[in-house]
C-alpha positions in Angstrom: -15.7 75.3 46.8 -12.6 73.7 45.2 -11.3 75.5 42.2 -11.8 73.3 39.1 -10.7 73.4 35.5 -13.1 73.9 32.6 -14.5 73.0 30.2 -16.2 69.8 31.6 -16.9 66.9 29.3 -20.0 65.0 30.5 -20.5 61.7 28.8 -23.6 59.5 28.8 -22.9 56.1 27.2 -26.1 54.4 26.2 -26.7 51.1 24.5 -27.4 52.6 21.1 -25.8 56.1 21.2 -23.3 58.1 23.3 -23.9 61.7 24.1 -20.9 64.0 24.9 -21.6 67.4 26.3 -18.9 70.0 26.5 -19.9 72.5 29.2 -18.6 75.3 31.4 -18.4 74.4 35.0 -21.7 76.2 35.7 -23.4 74.0 33.2 -23.5 76.5 30.4 -23.3 74.4 27.2 -20.5 74.9 24.7 -21.3 72.1 22.3 -22.9 68.6 22.4 -22.2 65.6 20.2 -24.0 62.3 19.6 -22.1 59.3 18.3 -23.0 55.6 17.8 -22.1 53.4 20.8 -19.5 51.0 19.3 -18.6 48.1 21.6 -15.8 47.1 19.2 -14.0 50.4 19.2 -10.7 50.6 21.2 -9.4 53.5 23.3 -7.4 54.9 20.3 -10.6 54.8 18.2 -12.5 56.8 20.7 -9.5 59.3 21.1 -9.6 59.8 17.4 -13.3 60.4 17.4 -13.2 62.9 20.2 -10.3 64.7 18.7 -12.0 65.0 15.4 -15.3 66.2 17.0 -13.4 68.9 18.9 -11.5 70.0 15.9 -14.5 70.1 13.6 -16.5 72.1 16.1 -13.5 74.4 16.9 -14.2 74.1 20.6 -11.7 74.0 23.5 -10.3 70.8 24.9 -11.8 69.4 28.1 -9.9 69.6 31.4 -12.4 67.6 33.5 -14.7 64.7 32.6 -17.5 62.7 34.2 -19.0 59.6 32.6 -22.0 57.3 33.1 -22.1 54.1 31.1 -24.5 51.2 30.7 -22.0 49.6 28.2 -19.0 48.8 30.4 -16.4 48.1 27.6 -17.3 51.4 25.9 -17.2 53.5 29.1 -13.8 52.0 30.1 -12.3 52.6 26.7 -13.4 56.2 26.6 -12.0 56.7 30.1 -8.6 55.3 28.9 -8.6 57.5 25.9 -9.3 60.7 27.9 -6.6 59.7 30.5 -3.9 58.8 28.0 -4.4 61.6 25.4 -5.7 64.5 27.5 -4.3 63.6 30.9 -7.8 63.9 32.4 -8.8 62.1 35.6 -12.4 60.9 34.8 -15.1 60.5 37.4 -17.0 57.3 36.6 -20.5 57.4 38.2 -22.0 54.4 39.9 -23.8 53.3 43.1 -20.4 53.0 44.7 -19.6 56.7 44.7 -23.0 58.4 45.0 -24.6 59.5 48.2 -27.9 57.9 47.6 -30.5 55.6 49.2 -31.3 52.6 47.0 -34.3 50.6 48.0 -33.5 47.6 45.8 -32.8 44.1 47.1 -29.4 44.3 45.4 -28.4 48.0 45.0 -25.4 47.0 42.8 -27.8 46.0 40.0 -29.2 49.4 39.3 -27.9 51.1 36.1 -25.7 54.2 36.5 -27.9 56.2 34.1 -30.9 55.6 36.3 -29.1 57.0 39.4 -27.7 59.9 37.4 -31.3 60.9 36.2 -32.3 61.3 39.8 -29.7 64.1 40.2 -30.9 65.6 36.9 -34.5 66.4 37.9 -33.7 68.6 41.0 -35.0 71.7 39.3 -38.3 70.0 38.6 -38.9 68.1 41.8 -38.7 69.9 45.2 -36.8 68.2 48.0 -39.0 65.6 49.7 -41.4 65.2 46.8 -41.9 62.0 44.9 -41.4 61.7 41.2 -41.4 59.2 38.3 -38.6 59.7 35.7 -39.4 58.2 32.3 -36.4 57.8 30.1 -37.0 56.7 26.5 -34.0 54.9 25.1 -33.1 51.4 23.8 -35.1 50.4 26.9 -37.7 52.7 28.4 -37.2 53.0 32.2 -39.7 54.2 34.7 -38.0 55.2 38.0 -39.8 56.0 41.2 -37.8 58.4 43.3 -38.0 60.7 46.3 -36.0 63.8 45.7 -33.2 64.4 46.1 -31.5 61.0 46.7 -33.9 58.1 47.3 -34.2 55.6 44.5 -37.2 53.5 45.2 -37.2 51.1 42.2 -39.0 51.0 38.9 -39.8 49.4 35.6 -37.8 48.4 32.5 -39.6 48.0 29.2 -38.6 47.7 25.5 -37.9 51.1 24.0 -40.1 52.3 21.1 -37.4 51.7 18.5 -36.6 48.3 20.0 -40.3 47.3 19.8 -40.5 48.6 16.2 -37.4 46.6 15.2 -38.9 43.4 16.7 -42.1 44.0 14.7 -40.4 44.6 11.4 -37.8 41.8 11.8 -40.5 39.2 12.6 -42.9 40.1 9.9 -42.2 39.6 6.2 -44.7 42.0 4.6 -45.0 44.9 7.1 -43.1 48.0 5.8 -40.8 50.0 8.0 -42.4 53.4 9.0 -41.2 56.4 10.8 -42.2 56.6 14.5 -44.6 59.5 14.3 -48.2 59.7 15.3 -50.7 59.1 12.5 -53.8 61.4 12.0 -56.1 59.1 13.9 -55.9 55.9 16.0 -57.9 54.0 13.4 -55.4 53.5 10.6 -56.7 53.9 7.1 -53.6 52.4 5.5 -51.1 49.7 6.6 -48.4 52.3 7.5 -50.9 54.3 9.5 -52.1 51.2 11.3 -48.5 50.3 12.2 -47.8 53.9 13.4 -51.0 53.8 15.5 -49.9 50.6 17.2 -46.3 51.8 17.8 -47.1 55.4 18.8 -50.6 55.4 20.3 -50.1 51.9 21.7 -46.9 53.1 23.4 -48.7 56.2 24.7 -51.3 54.1 26.4 -48.5 51.8 27.9 -46.7 54.9 29.3 -49.8 56.5 30.7 -51.0 53.2 32.2 -47.6 52.4 33.8 -47.3 55.9 35.3 -50.8 55.6 36.7 -50.1 52.2 38.2 -46.8 53.3 39.7 -48.4 56.4 41.1 -51.0 54.3 43.0 -48.1 52.6 44.9 -46.4 55.9 45.9 -47.3 57.9 49.0 -48.4 61.0 47.0 -49.1 62.0 43.5 -45.7 62.0 41.8 -44.3 64.6 39.5 -43.6 62.9 36.1 -40.5 63.9 34.1 -39.8 62.5 30.7 -36.5 62.5 28.9 -34.8 60.6 26.0 -35.1 60.9 22.2 -38.7 59.6 21.9 -40.1 61.9 24.6 -40.7 64.8 22.2 -42.7 62.5 19.9 -45.1 61.8 22.7 -45.4 65.4 23.9 -49.1 66.3 23.7 -50.1 62.7 23.5 -49.3 61.4 27.0 -51.8 62.6 29.6 -49.7 61.8 32.7 -46.4 63.5 31.9 -45.8 66.8 33.6 -42.3 67.9 32.4 -40.3 67.2 29.2 -36.6 67.7 29.6 -34.1 66.5 27.0 -31.1 67.1 29.2 -31.9 65.2 32.4 -28.9 62.9 32.3 -26.4 65.6 31.4 -27.8 67.8 34.1 -27.4 64.9 36.5 -23.8 64.4 35.6 -23.1 68.1 36.1 -24.7 68.1 39.6 -22.7 65.0 40.5 -19.5 66.5 39.2 -20.0 69.6 41.3 -20.5 67.5 44.4 -17.3 65.6 43.8 -15.4 68.9 43.1 -16.6 70.3 46.4 -15.4 67.3 48.4 
């Protein structure tokens, strides 16, 4: 194995938020940060944000970095910031530099985050087994895979916060409510009725989609959930086997190790 510098900065750029994980090369976490994804920020802005976060947390500077981005201007600007201010060569993850089988009609259209997640569930899905990865974000994705490197396809649906925003923005009198499960499916107040629709309705969509996808797969899949809303649904969804908040970061670490060994 090639000798590599540490710490590693693993960056997951989403549509709404960006997660930065500072880790030892073996994946041991040092510190993680979550910032708003700002498409208007320039490389210098991101350099200042990263510098401020490192200083505030009193953590060491990164010597290596890997990034997955679904917001191309942001990913590119963070890469420029790291290269110019820290002299880091950044690995940008995509279909072009991953050893994977993509069963889509146009493999170039799959989001980098969805491929990264496939590398992040290895500890939960034995080699050769089939799985569904449910990632709750701005969009909720359901990805059918065969471990370790076959991406079969999947589903893209509005994320829970996206669905809630659409409801509140299109209705004049419905109040905004937190996305938590109410005491019962039958709401006794307007806020409870909204929460029932948003949470329990979403639960039924998730369970139903997992069931439908599973019927099209060669064997019963292992279902792994990740993303911010996953914990809200824990104990409510019947068809999710594993909850793991760190699937994407783990995937980036595994990919980084593969590139370091080449």
